Backbone as CSV, one residue per row, in Angstrom:
resi,resn,N_x,N_y,N_z,CA_x,CA_y,CA_z,C_x,C_y,C_z
1,MET,119.067,-2.989,-112.689,117.479,-2.464,-113.100,117.360,-0.840,-113.798
2,LYS,117.517,-1.065,-115.007,117.586,0.243,-115.557,115.996,1.120,-115.387
3,PRO,116.362,2.572,-115.362,114.926,2.895,-114.923,113.952,2.958,-116.201
4,ASN,112.510,3.302,-115.944,111.854,3.897,-116.420,111.472,4.836,-116.196
5,LEU,111.530,5.956,-117.262,111.090,7.140,-116.753,110.582,8.246,-117.851
6,GLY,109.803,6.889,-118.845,108.985,7.923,-120.213,110.181,8.613,-120.815
7,ILE,111.503,8.223,-120.812,112.398,8.589,-121.821,112.860,7.419,-122.570
8,ASP,113.057,7.366,-124.388,113.835,6.634,-124.521,115.220,5.826,-124.195
9,GLU,115.604,4.940,-124.365,116.875,4.649,-124.405,118.489,5.402,-124.822
10,LYS,117.957,5.770,-125.996,118.877,6.656,-126.895,118.742,8.080,-126.361
11,ASN,118.111,8.394,-125.810,117.919,9.870,-125.931,118.097,9.925,-123.940
12,LEU,118.149,8.796,-123.163,118.617,8.805,-121.431,120.149,8.765,-121.577
13,ILE,120.968,8.016,-122.746,122.455,7.941,-123.009,122.998,9.109,-123.550
14,ALA,122.091,9.688,-124.187,122.187,11.403,-125.285,122.668,12.208,-123.270
15,VAL,121.575,12.350,-122.695,121.744,13.646,-121.673,122.264,12.881,-120.350
16,GLN,122.614,11.405,-120.622,123.329,11.075,-119.698,125.141,11.716,-120.302
17,ASP,125.305,11.374,-121.102,126.589,11.973,-122.163,126.874,13.431,-121.907
18,LEU,125.574,14.170,-122.015,125.442,15.851,-121.981,125.596,16.289,-120.405
19,LEU,125.064,15.228,-119.401,125.060,15.843,-118.167,126.851,15.624,-117.719
20,ASN,127.248,14.467,-118.217,128.468,14.149,-117.937,129.822,15.693,-118.302
21,HIS,129.451,16.078,-119.223,129.948,17.116,-120.320,129.977,18.306,-119.189
22,VAL,129.047,18.648,-118.555,128.476,19.466,-117.721,128.869,19.626,-116.271
23,LEU,129.670,18.354,-115.578,129.905,17.582,-114.761,131.243,18.225,-115.092
24,ALA,132.185,17.638,-116.023,133.236,17.951,-116.008,133.819,19.474,-116.273
25,ASP,132.846,20.303,-116.573,133.277,21.573,-116.630,132.980,21.993,-115.015
26,GLY,132.122,21.679,-114.461,132.012,22.295,-112.822,133.041,21.853,-112.242
27,ASN,133.952,20.648,-112.689,134.945,20.356,-111.715,136.501,21.137,-111.855
28,ILE,135.879,21.016,-113.278,137.282,22.248,-113.793,137.620,23.541,-113.486
29,PHE,136.237,23.964,-113.011,136.200,25.162,-113.012,136.037,25.247,-111.315
30,TYR,135.611,24.155,-110.576,135.858,24.144,-109.144,137.511,24.235,-108.794
31,ILE,137.896,23.257,-109.329,139.628,23.567,-109.108,140.015,24.691,-109.404
32,LYS,139.829,25.356,-110.714,140.245,26.654,-110.815,140.250,27.894,-109.639
33,LEU,138.185,27.531,-109.091,137.993,28.505,-107.887,139.242,28.275,-106.676
34,ARG,139.277,27.147,-106.333,140.250,26.793,-105.570,141.889,27.363,-105.709
35,ASN,142.222,27.279,-106.627,143.983,27.643,-107.358,143.553,29.017,-106.471
36,PHE,142.592,29.729,-107.415,142.907,31.534,-107.058,142.240,31.519,-105.536
37,HIS,141.642,30.857,-104.811,141.215,30.892,-103.400,142.499,30.899,-102.977
38,TRP,143.305,29.777,-102.989,144.814,29.578,-102.288,145.889,30.569,-102.897
39,ASN,145.772,31.131,-104.194,146.491,32.114,-104.380,146.620,33.529,-104.180
40,VAL,145.134,33.819,-104.085,145.114,35.640,-104.275,145.918,36.276,-103.411
41,LYS,146.414,37.245,-103.733,147.615,38.517,-102.986,146.691,39.532,-103.134
42,GLY,147.208,40.526,-102.013,147.318,41.958,-102.110,146.254,42.721,-101.217
43,LYS,146.069,43.828,-101.179,145.453,44.465,-99.965,143.478,43.853,-99.895
44,ASP,142.902,43.392,-100.616,141.830,42.897,-100.675,141.875,41.446,-100.580
45,PHE,142.791,40.810,-100.211,142.877,39.402,-100.192,141.918,38.734,-99.604
46,MET,141.486,39.372,-97.990,140.549,38.501,-97.913,139.429,38.448,-98.429
47,GLU,138.531,39.349,-98.912,137.438,39.405,-99.617,137.400,38.699,-100.784
48,TYR,138.436,38.637,-101.729,138.646,37.997,-102.785,138.601,36.251,-102.310
49,HIS,139.713,36.648,-101.242,139.696,35.049,-100.718,138.335,34.525,-100.191
50,LEU,137.690,35.481,-99.551,136.185,34.552,-99.527,135.227,34.243,-100.473
51,LEU,135.312,35.239,-101.143,134.083,35.609,-102.350,134.461,33.756,-103.447
52,PHE,136.072,33.721,-103.407,136.296,32.429,-104.269,135.395,31.123,-103.359
53,GLU,136.062,31.333,-102.084,135.485,29.845,-101.362,133.902,29.899,-101.217
54,GLU,133.182,31.163,-101.129,131.407,31.422,-101.347,131.595,30.174,-102.749
55,GLN,132.001,30.763,-103.939,131.729,29.896,-105.036,131.863,28.722,-104.678
56,TYR,133.185,28.253,-104.593,133.492,27.044,-105.194,132.552,26.342,-104.135
57,THR,132.306,26.574,-103.005,131.712,25.561,-101.951,130.043,25.531,-102.634
58,ALA,129.675,26.568,-102.979,127.978,26.720,-103.948,128.313,25.520,-105.167
59,LEU,129.884,25.590,-106.009,129.777,24.299,-107.287,130.194,23.176,-106.626
60,ALA,130.818,23.182,-105.106,130.668,21.597,-104.820,129.525,21.366,-104.416
61,GLU,128.246,21.816,-103.879,127.070,20.861,-103.739,126.249,20.796,-105.537
62,ALA,126.805,21.934,-106.529,126.005,21.693,-107.356,126.736,20.367,-108.105
63,ILE,128.492,20.048,-108.245,128.974,19.023,-108.796,127.815,17.730,-108.279
64,ASP,128.275,17.750,-107.419,127.312,16.634,-106.718,126.031,16.305,-106.682
65,ALA,125.119,17.027,-106.878,123.695,17.205,-108.046,123.851,16.586,-109.209
66,ILE,124.878,17.224,-110.257,125.330,16.626,-111.169,125.190,15.511,-111.634
67,ALA,126.442,14.878,-110.744,126.474,13.483,-110.617,125.612,12.664,-110.357
68,GLU,124.469,13.096,-109.499,123.704,12.226,-108.823,122.300,12.370,-110.140
69,ARG,122.315,13.230,-110.876,121.132,13.245,-111.948,121.780,12.160,-112.739
70,VAL,123.095,12.217,-113.404,123.481,11.230,-114.275,123.257,10.155,-113.971
71,THR,123.571,9.683,-112.488,123.275,7.953,-111.962,121.585,7.830,-111.657
72,THR,120.927,8.881,-111.781,119.220,8.817,-111.835,118.835,8.435,-113.210
73,LEU,119.330,9.201,-114.247,118.959,8.466,-115.414,119.462,7.343,-115.695
74,GLY,120.251,6.685,-115.081,120.949,5.132,-115.085,122.110,4.849,-115.335
75,GLY,122.968,6.220,-115.931,124.104,6.464,-116.391,125.373,6.095,-115.343
76,ILE,126.878,6.258,-115.592,127.490,6.487,-114.553,128.479,7.771,-114.824
77,ALA,128.492,8.606,-113.459,129.358,9.884,-113.550,130.578,9.404,-113.966
78,ILE,130.891,10.304,-114.601,132.284,10.331,-114.767,133.195,10.960,-113.366
79,GLY,134.391,10.297,-113.356,135.106,10.696,-111.966,136.695,10.824,-111.763
80,THR,137.154,10.977,-112.681,138.957,11.060,-113.223,139.380,12.478,-113.340
81,ALA,140.248,13.140,-113.245,140.924,14.070,-113.428,141.231,14.119,-115.128
82,LYS,141.173,13.000,-115.944,141.377,12.905,-116.884,139.983,12.814,-117.564
83,GLU,139.362,11.988,-116.849,138.064,12.774,-117.559,137.398,14.202,-117.988
84,PHE,137.718,14.453,-116.295,136.831,15.968,-116.262,137.848,16.943,-117.523
85,ALA,138.837,16.654,-117.718,139.671,17.416,-118.521,139.241,17.168,-119.921
86,GLU,138.593,15.642,-120.412,138.426,15.583,-121.586,137.271,15.801,-122.060
87,TYR,136.346,16.094,-121.012,134.752,16.615,-121.167,134.365,18.045,-121.115
88,SER,135.808,18.221,-120.649,135.615,20.282,-120.264,135.725,20.734,-121.341
89,SER,134.811,22.092,-121.463,135.185,23.185,-122.410,135.695,24.292,-122.029
90,LEU,136.036,24.123,-120.851,137.120,25.349,-120.360,138.238,25.458,-120.212
91,GLU,138.983,26.348,-120.109,140.701,25.854,-120.578,141.300,26.290,-119.277
92,GLU,142.225,25.757,-119.025,143.255,25.696,-117.954,144.503,26.302,-118.280
93,THR,145.323,27.337,-117.196,146.301,27.459,-117.551,147.369,27.087,-116.188
94,PRO,148.067,25.983,-116.484,148.810,25.347,-115.002,149.928,26.136,-115.378
95,GLY,150.208,26.206,-113.905,151.627,27.233,-113.588,151.318,28.789,-113.760
96,LYS,150.513,29.018,-113.841,149.989,30.605,-114.315,149.105,31.019,-112.857
97,VAL,149.288,31.798,-112.019,148.567,32.523,-111.362,148.363,34.191,-111.560
98,PRO,147.606,34.338,-112.464,147.402,35.762,-112.544,146.733,37.292,-111.609
99,PRO,147.387,38.300,-111.411,146.438,38.875,-110.710,145.015,38.864,-110.342
100,THR,144.637,39.814,-109.288,143.496,39.458,-108.598,142.433,39.483,-109.539
101,LEU,142.301,40.795,-110.202,141.735,41.421,-111.452,141.262,40.318,-112.794
102,GLU,142.287,39.364,-112.856,142.559,38.912,-114.107,141.828,37.388,-113.751
103,MET,142.104,37.019,-112.410,141.589,36.009,-111.913,140.195,36.168,-112.158
104,VAL,139.416,37.402,-111.405,138.189,37.703,-111.508,137.704,37.652,-112.963
105,LYS,137.999,38.494,-113.780,138.245,38.345,-115.143,137.874,37.236,-115.997
106,GLU,138.446,36.160,-115.657,138.797,34.879,-116.017,137.386,33.853,-115.170
107,LEU,137.612,33.858,-114.652,136.212,33.435,-113.861,135.209,33.689,-114.303
108,VAL,134.522,34.802,-114.122,133.534,35.477,-115.182,133.253,34.919,-116.188
109,GLN,134.546,34.974,-117.189,134.432,33.884,-118.450,133.798,32.708,-118.228
110,ASP,134.778,31.910,-117.537,134.317,30.692,-117.397,132.540,30.645,-116.886
111,HIS,132.472,31.540,-116.258,130.760,30.910,-116.016,130.111,31.651,-117.347
112,GLU,130.615,32.806,-117.794,129.741,32.902,-118.986,130.008,31.773,-120.161
113,THR,130.958,31.163,-120.212,131.195,29.842,-120.777,130.057,28.937,-121.135
114,ILE,129.982,28.809,-119.108,129.386,27.538,-119.304,127.608,27.789,-119.045
115,ILE,127.625,29.112,-118.880,126.335,29.575,-118.873,125.795,29.466,-120.290
116,GLN,126.321,29.891,-121.673,126.270,29.658,-122.869,126.198,28.050,-123.108
117,SER,126.632,27.256,-122.218,126.479,25.690,-122.483,125.414,24.892,-122.101
118,LEU,125.178,25.749,-121.090,123.426,25.319,-120.458,122.781,25.318,-120.918
119,ARG,122.723,26.644,-121.949,121.308,27.425,-122.837,121.444,25.950,-123.586
120,GLU,122.147,25.724,-124.557,122.528,25.119,-125.731,121.705,23.892,-124.963
121,LYS,122.226,23.266,-123.680,121.886,21.838,-123.364,120.589,21.777,-122.659
122,ILE,119.698,22.600,-122.559,118.486,23.112,-121.767,117.835,22.959,-123.440
123,ASP,118.094,23.448,-124.364,116.903,23.613,-125.461,117.359,21.967,-125.876
124,ALA,118.549,21.546,-125.904,118.181,19.943,-126.711,117.538,18.691,-125.365
125,CYS,117.897,19.185,-124.514,117.260,18.417,-123.380,115.782,18.353,-123.269
126,GLU,115.147,19.591,-123.938,113.897,19.664,-123.858,113.084,19.513,-125.309
127,GLU,114.097,19.753,-126.267,113.552,19.200,-127.684,114.023,18.580,-128.408
128,LYS,115.104,17.656,-128.393,115.565,16.737,-128.668,115.567,15.667,-128.046
129,TYR,116.041,15.631,-126.737,115.423,14.133,-126.360,114.407,14.157,-125.049
130,LYS,113.624,15.458,-125.146,112.318,14.932,-124.404,112.280,14.722,-123.181
131,ASP,113.174,15.284,-122.607,113.911,15.306,-121.071,113.749,16.596,-120.459
132,VAL,112.147,16.893,-120.083,111.935,18.294,-119.273,112.694,18.117,-117.686
133,GLY,113.018,17.092,-116.912,113.344,16.780,-115.843,114.776,17.570,-115.950
134,SER,115.377,17.077,-117.185,117.373,17.474,-116.820,116.943,19.089,-117.226
135,ALA,116.197,19.322,-118.293,115.896,20.751,-118.715,115.861,21.686,-117.435
136,ASP,114.877,20.861,-116.882,114.355,21.890,-115.405,115.886,22.008,-114.340
137,PHE,116.596,21.003,-114.012,117.921,20.814,-113.325,118.768,21.519,-114.007
138,LEU,119.269,21.879,-115.405,120.038,22.567,-116.156,119.481,24.140,-115.848
139,THR,118.864,24.608,-115.995,117.974,25.345,-115.924,118.009,26.390,-114.590
140,GLY,118.203,25.465,-113.234,118.841,25.927,-111.825,119.814,26.149,-111.947
141,LEU,120.612,25.399,-112.766,122.625,25.715,-112.764,122.619,26.910,-113.492
142,LEU,121.890,27.299,-114.124,122.053,28.050,-115.331,121.925,29.324,-114.272
143,THR,121.147,29.711,-113.633,120.338,30.839,-112.615,121.721,31.028,-111.813
144,ASP,121.954,30.105,-110.824,123.122,29.787,-110.194,124.522,30.857,-110.781
145,HIS,124.663,30.040,-111.927,126.062,30.460,-112.577,125.692,31.947,-112.757
146,GLU,124.826,32.381,-113.441,124.272,33.987,-113.832,124.744,34.684,-112.459
147,LYS,123.804,34.464,-111.484,124.396,34.828,-110.136,125.875,35.422,-109.832
148,MET,126.381,33.678,-110.046,127.498,33.966,-109.340,128.604,34.905,-110.442
149,ALA,128.329,34.885,-111.613,128.955,35.938,-112.599,128.620,37.083,-112.348
150,TRP,127.475,37.692,-112.002,127.153,39.073,-111.441,127.830,39.514,-110.520
151,LYS,128.376,38.429,-109.742,129.207,38.808,-108.385,130.069,39.641,-108.859
152,LEU,130.503,38.531,-109.299,132.150,39.162,-109.657,132.548,40.094,-110.839
153,ARG,131.293,40.109,-111.554,131.347,41.187,-112.506,131.210,42.871,-112.063
154,GLN,130.783,42.568,-110.881,130.543,44.035,-109.748,132.226,44.593,-109.658
155,TYR,133.438,43.783,-109.574,134.752,44.014,-109.333,135.395,44.599,-110.450
156,LEU,134.586,44.443,-111.230,135.306,45.109,-112.851,134.108,46.050,-113.540
157,ALA,133.521,46.639,-112.916,132.979,47.923,-113.305,133.662,48.751,-113.028
């Protein structure tokens, strides 16, 4: 049974696709955070290890919520590594493990890429697709990414 949410089907399909792109970015970023968590080294190892863990734990919850939002709107959440790579706007660097502060810088840049993308998607949800629920949902994700980026940025000051 298709949901009857007061949003026409064409707009629902567009928002589902938009959310799947957010889902892909979240999953690619999650994998990067795990990779950095596993491979961080140096005298401040534990501090960064725990910081990265805090962020990937929060991101794991967000990823689940994004996928559930897709299905709430009647769509199918993407769920394979191939789909995540195809849909994501984030860059991966296979086989490379940067020094700790470069990890932090890369994570800040990825947060900011996601934040900028979310701003565009929020506007599209509100104005183009008339889906204030998804716009509100994405706004929550945006503020979470802003705070995580802020925490990381303090290490680069």
